[in-house]
C-alpha positions in Angstrom: 26.0 70.5 35.7 27.3 71.1 39.2 30.7 72.4 37.9 30.1 75.7 39.8 28.9 73.8 42.8 32.0 71.5 42.8 34.3 74.5 42.4 32.6 76.2 45.4 32.9 72.9 47.4 36.6 72.5 46.6 37.3 76.1 47.5 35.5 75.7 50.8 36.8 72.2 51.6 39.6 70.9 49.4 39.4 67.4 50.9 35.6 67.4 50.5 35.1 66.3 54.1 31.8 68.3 54.1 31.4 68.5 57.8 28.0 67.1 58.9 27.7 64.7 56.0 28.7 61.1 55.8 31.8 60.1 54.0 29.8 58.1 51.5 26.8 60.4 50.8 29.1 63.3 49.6 29.8 61.2 46.4 26.0 60.7 45.7 24.6 64.2 45.7 25.8 67.8 45.4 26.2 69.3 48.9 25.6 72.8 47.5 22.3 72.3 45.5 21.4 68.9 47.0 20.6 67.3 43.7 21.9 63.8 42.9 24.7 63.5 40.4 23.7 62.0 37.0 25.2 61.0 33.7 28.9 61.2 33.1 29.5 63.1 36.4 27.8 60.3 38.4 30.1 57.8 36.8 33.2 59.9 37.5 32.1 60.5 41.1 31.5 56.8 41.5 34.9 56.0 40.3 36.4 58.4 42.7 34.3 57.1 45.5 35.5 53.6 44.7 39.1 54.7 44.9 38.3 56.5 48.2 36.5 53.7 50.0 38.2 50.5 48.7 41.0 50.7 51.3 38.8 52.0 54.1 37.7 49.8 57.1 34.6 47.9 56.0 31.3 49.1 57.5 27.7 48.7 56.5 27.7 52.1 54.9 31.0 51.4 53.0 29.9 48.0 51.8 26.6 49.3 50.5 28.5 52.0 48.7 30.7 49.4 47.1 27.6 47.6 45.8 26.3 50.9 44.3 29.6 51.5 42.5 29.6 48.0 41.2 26.3 48.6 39.5 27.8 51.7 37.7 31.0 49.8 36.7 28.9 46.9 35.3 26.9 49.4 33.2 30.2 50.6 31.7 31.4 47.0 30.8 33.8 46.8 33.7 32.4 43.5 34.9 35.6 42.2 36.5 35.9 45.2 38.8 32.2 45.1 39.5 32.4 41.4 40.5 35.3 42.2 42.8 33.3 45.0 44.5 30.3 42.8 44.9 32.4 40.1 46.6 34.0 42.7 48.9 30.7 44.1 49.9 29.2 40.7 50.5 32.0 39.7 52.8 32.0 43.0 54.6 28.3 43.6 55.2 27.0 42.4 58.6 25.0 39.2 58.3 22.5 40.6 60.7 21.4 43.0 58.1 18.0 41.8 56.7 18.9 42.7 53.1 22.0 40.6 53.4 20.2 37.6 54.9 17.6 37.8 52.1 20.3 37.9 49.5 22.1 34.9 51.1 18.9 32.9 51.2 18.0 33.7 47.6 21.4 32.7 46.4 21.1 29.4 48.2 17.6 28.8 46.9 18.9 29.3 43.3 21.4 26.5 44.0 18.9 23.9 45.3 18.1 22.4 41.9 21.6 22.1 40.6 23.8 22.0 43.8 21.6 21.1 46.8 24.5 20.2 49.0 26.1 23.6 48.5 22.7 25.2 49.1 22.2 23.3 52.3 25.7 24.2 53.5 25.1 27.9 52.9 21.7 27.9 54.6 23.1 26.0 57.6 25.9 28.5 57.9 23.5 31.4 58.5 21.0 29.4 60.6 22.0 31.0 63.9 21.9 34.5 62.5 18.5 33.9 61.0 17.2 32.6 64.3 18.2 36.0 65.9 16.4 37.9 63.1 13.2 39.6 64.0 11.6 39.2 60.6 9.2 36.4 60.4 9.2 36.2 56.6 13.0 35.8 56.5 12.9 33.1 59.1 10.0 31.3 57.3 11.8 31.6 53.9 15.0 30.2 55.4 13.1 27.3 56.9 11.4 26.4 53.7 14.6 26.7 51.8 16.3 24.2 54.1 13.3 21.9 53.8 13.5 21.8 50.0 17.3 21.5 50.0 16.9 18.4 52.1 14.2 17.2 49.7 16.5 17.6 46.8 19.1 15.5 48.6 16.5 12.7 49.1 16.0 13.6 52.8 12.3 14.7 52.6 11.6 13.4 56.1 14.1 15.7 57.6 12.9 18.5 55.4 9.3 17.9 56.6 10.3 18.9 60.2 11.8 22.2 59.0 8.6 22.9 56.9 6.4 22.1 59.9 8.4 24.6 62.0 7.8 27.4 59.5 4.0 26.7 59.6 4.1 26.9 63.4 6.2 30.0 63.3 4.0 31.9 60.9 0.8 30.7 62.6 2.0 32.0 66.0 3.1 35.4 64.8 0.8 36.1 61.9 -2.3 33.9 62.4 -3.5 30.7 60.7 -5.1 32.6 57.8 -2.2 35.0 56.8 -0.9 34.7 53.3 2.5 33.6 54.4 1.1 31.0 56.7 -1.0 29.5 53.9 2.0 29.5 51.6 4.1 27.7 54.2 1.3 25.2 54.7 1.1 24.5 51.0 4.8 23.7 50.9 4.5 21.6 54.0 1.7 19.6 52.3 4.0 19.0 49.3 6.6 17.4 51.7 3.9 15.4 53.4 2.9 13.9 50.1 6.6 13.2 49.3 6.9 10.9 52.3 3.7 9.1 51.7 1.4 10.9 54.1 -1.0 11.7 51.3 -4.2 11.9 53.4 -2.6 14.5 55.7 -1.3 16.5 52.7 -4.8 16.5 51.1 -6.4 17.7 54.4 -3.9 20.5 54.7 -4.4 21.6 51.1 -8.1 21.4 51.5 -7.9 23.8 54.5 -5.7 26.2 52.6 -8.0 26.1 49.6 -11.1 26.9 51.7 -9.4 29.9 53.4 -8.1 31.2 50.1 -11.5 30.8 48.4 -13.2 32.7 51.2 -10.6 35.5 51.4 -9.4 36.2 47.9 -11.9 34.3 45.8 -12.0 31.1 43.7 -10.3 32.7 40.7 -7.3 34.2 42.4 -4.0 32.8 41.0 -3.0 31.5 44.5 -6.3 29.7 44.9 -6.0 28.1 41.5 -2.5 27.0 42.3 -3.6 25.4 45.5 -6.4 23.7 43.7 -4.0 22.3 41.2 -1.7 21.0 44.0 -4.8 19.4 45.6 -5.7 17.7 42.4 -2.1 16.3 42.1 -2.2 15.0 45.6 -5.6 13.4 45.1 -4.3 11.7 42.0 -1.4 10.3 44.0 -3.9 8.9 46.6 -5.8 7.2 43.9 
């Protein structure tokens, strides 16, 4: 497939500059018939793209291309090369990119249970960038991740302040009854219970449960989860 197209492209443009197309996109789809490369041709084009871009100045487009090539290399058992490309792309992508911020936060959250100090360090490093981010869900997730990293380090009182900020943030932008606000409030209640403020935790969970029951119903998984959390907190109070 595309052999005739590639021959035509090479005859027209030996360097495959393909005026009017980006330097990366020319490796993804055929410029003649506009179909994406597949199968063995896709793998070969990805290998050539890797050789083409690996020494180029890093940019958002180039780094995303590196990640795409890494997926292909990993599928052909070239894990070492794929890992190297992943690391290059991670370092090169701008941290203001929402996808990168989300990835960094997810990585840190995965470390909380086993390496909470490393997780907190990673989250603290991107704090200023997250603060500039216009995505409320990313800012809220980051705040909760910091809260639970602090909790894992035995610093629940400090984490409580971060969790309270996420509740205030989501309430301000999304309203008190949004799903994200209710989720943040539930996590905040968990930290309240941790520091011995059980009555406040119970009140917060009761409010969340009432809203969820009214909006999504008593049998919804989130409602059931909140009810279970409320039962645990009530048992702590007893």
